[in-house]
C-alpha positions as CSV (number, residue, x, y, z in Angstrom):
1,M,-8.9,3.9,-15.0
2,N,-7.9,1.2,-12.5
3,P,-10.1,0.5,-9.4
4,R,-9.2,2.5,-6.3
5,V,-8.3,1.3,-2.9
6,K,-11.1,0.9,-0.4
7,E,-9.3,-0.8,2.5
8,V,-5.6,-1.4,3.3
9,Y,-4.0,-3.6,6.0
10,P,-0.3,-3.8,6.8
11,L,1.2,-7.3,6.7
12,E,4.5,-8.7,7.9
13,N,7.5,-8.3,5.7
14,Y,6.5,-4.8,4.4
15,E,3.6,-5.9,2.4
16,L,0.1,-4.4,2.2
17,R,-3.2,-6.2,1.7
18,L,-5.3,-4.0,-0.5
19,I,-9.1,-4.3,-1.1
20,F,-10.3,-2.3,-4.1
21,V,-13.7,-0.8,-4.7
22,N,-14.5,-3.5,-7.2
23,G,-14.0,-6.2,-4.5
24,E,-10.5,-7.4,-5.7
25,E,-8.0,-8.2,-3.1
26,K,-4.3,-7.9,-3.9
27,V,-1.0,-7.7,-2.1
28,F,1.5,-4.9,-2.7
29,D,5.2,-5.3,-1.7
30,I,6.6,-2.0,-0.6
31,K,10.1,-3.4,0.0
32,P,11.5,-2.3,-3.4
33,Y,10.8,1.3,-2.4
34,L,12.2,1.3,1.2
35,N,15.7,2.5,0.2
36,T,14.4,5.4,-1.9
37,G,13.7,9.0,-0.9
38,V,10.7,9.6,1.3
39,F,9.9,5.9,1.6
40,K,13.0,5.3,3.7
41,A,11.1,6.4,6.8
42,L,8.7,3.5,6.3
43,N,11.5,1.1,7.5
44,D,10.2,2.0,11.0
45,P,7.5,-0.7,11.6
46,L,5.5,1.7,13.8
47,L,5.3,4.2,11.0
48,F,4.7,1.5,8.4
49,N,1.7,0.3,10.3
50,T,0.0,3.7,10.2
51,V,-1.1,3.1,6.6
52,R,-4.7,4.1,5.8
53,P,-6.9,4.5,2.7
54,F,-6.7,8.0,1.3
55,L,-8.6,9.4,-1.6
56,G,-8.6,6.1,-3.5
57,S,-5.0,5.4,-2.7
58,I,-3.1,4.9,0.6
59,A,-1.0,7.2,2.8
60,W,1.0,6.9,6.0
61,A,1.0,9.2,9.0
62,N,4.0,11.1,7.6
63,N,1.9,11.9,4.4
64,V,3.9,9.6,2.1
65,D,1.6,8.0,-0.5
66,V,1.6,5.8,-3.5
67,D,0.0,6.3,-6.9
68,P,-3.3,4.3,-7.0
69,D,-2.5,3.0,-10.5
70,T,0.9,1.7,-9.2
71,L,-0.9,0.0,-6.3
72,Y,-3.2,-1.8,-8.7
73,E,-0.9,-2.6,-11.5
74,D,2.1,-3.7,-9.4
75,S,0.3,-5.8,-6.8
76,R,-0.4,-9.5,-7.0
77,K,-3.6,-11.4,-6.5
78,N,-4.1,-12.3,-2.8
79,P,-4.0,-16.1,-2.6
80,A,-6.1,-16.1,0.6
């Protein structure tokens, strides 16, 4: 099982800074999802910025979430 999300911070350009329970920091790019189904609403920057940790994953105010394994596997190491 992959590590779960402990903290999330919205970044510019529809990316998310993720901190996992094992201390790893990664960046997840949500742009590839923004033209698909429920993710379209996240094009609104105000809604996008409502992201929060939720049960080891993340969720927005409209209850859209992303699979925690997808977050870990499809994100890149944070260069900072």
